[in-house]
C-alpha positions as CSV (number, residue, x, y, z in Angstrom):
1,M,67.9,-22.0,39.8
2,M,64.8,-22.2,42.0
3,L,66.3,-19.0,43.7
4,L,66.7,-17.1,40.6
5,G,63.2,-18.2,39.5
6,C,62.0,-16.5,42.7
7,M,64.1,-13.4,42.5
8,R,62.7,-12.8,38.7
9,M,59.2,-13.3,40.0
10,D,59.7,-10.9,42.7
11,E,60.9,-8.6,40.3
12,T,57.8,-8.8,38.2
13,I,55.7,-8.2,41.1
14,K,57.7,-5.2,41.8
15,Q,57.2,-4.0,38.4
16,Y,53.4,-4.5,38.3
17,K,52.6,-2.9,41.3
18,L,54.7,0.4,40.5
19,E,52.6,0.3,37.0
20,Q,49.4,0.1,39.1
21,E,50.4,2.9,41.2
22,A,51.2,4.9,38.4
23,L,48.0,4.4,36.9
24,Q,46.2,5.3,40.1
25,L,48.2,8.5,40.4
26,E,47.3,9.2,36.7
27,S,43.4,8.6,37.7
28,L,43.8,11.0,40.8
29,V,44.9,13.8,38.8
30,R,42.6,13.0,35.8
31,A,39.6,13.3,38.4
32,A,40.8,16.3,40.0
33,S,41.4,18.0,36.7
34,H,37.5,18.2,36.5
35,D,36.9,18.6,40.4
36,C,39.2,21.5,41.1
37,R,37.6,24.9,41.1
38,Q,39.7,26.8,43.6
39,D,42.9,26.2,46.0
40,E,41.4,23.0,47.7
41,T,42.3,19.5,48.6
42,I,40.0,16.8,47.5
43,R,39.7,13.3,49.2
44,Y,39.1,10.3,46.8
45,P,38.8,6.8,47.7
46,I,42.5,6.1,47.0
47,G,44.2,9.1,48.0
48,R,43.9,13.0,48.0
49,V,44.6,15.5,45.5
50,T,45.7,19.4,46.5
51,C,45.1,21.7,44.0
52,I,46.6,25.3,43.7
53,R,45.3,27.8,41.3
54,T,48.0,29.4,38.9
55,D,47.3,31.9,36.1
56,K,47.3,29.3,33.7
57,G,45.6,26.3,35.5
58,F,46.3,24.4,38.5
59,K,49.3,22.7,40.1
60,M,48.5,19.6,41.9
61,E,49.9,17.0,44.1
62,A,48.4,13.8,44.1
63,V,49.2,11.3,46.9
64,L,48.0,7.6,47.1
65,D,46.9,6.4,50.4
66,N,50.2,4.3,50.5
67,G,52.1,7.6,50.3
68,Q,53.3,7.4,46.6
69,R,52.6,10.7,45.1
70,I,53.2,12.8,42.0
71,E,52.9,16.7,41.0
72,A,51.1,17.7,37.8
73,V,50.5,21.0,36.1
74,V,47.1,21.2,34.1
75,S,46.5,24.0,31.9
76,D,42.9,25.4,31.6
77,G,41.2,24.9,28.3
């Protein structure tokens, strides 16, 4: 019974960490959508965002310091 409780707690902690990382990645993209003006890489305290200008906005890759990453497309306007 104790082992089952520990396994559930471990899963809860993993889920919490994943949710926190997702929020951090979203924050990076949101910040970069205001800061990017050209093809560039912007460094933030929790990670970096590489912005590539397209005809409709930016393609972005956000990477946390722990290696988690996400790609996003942000339209102008």
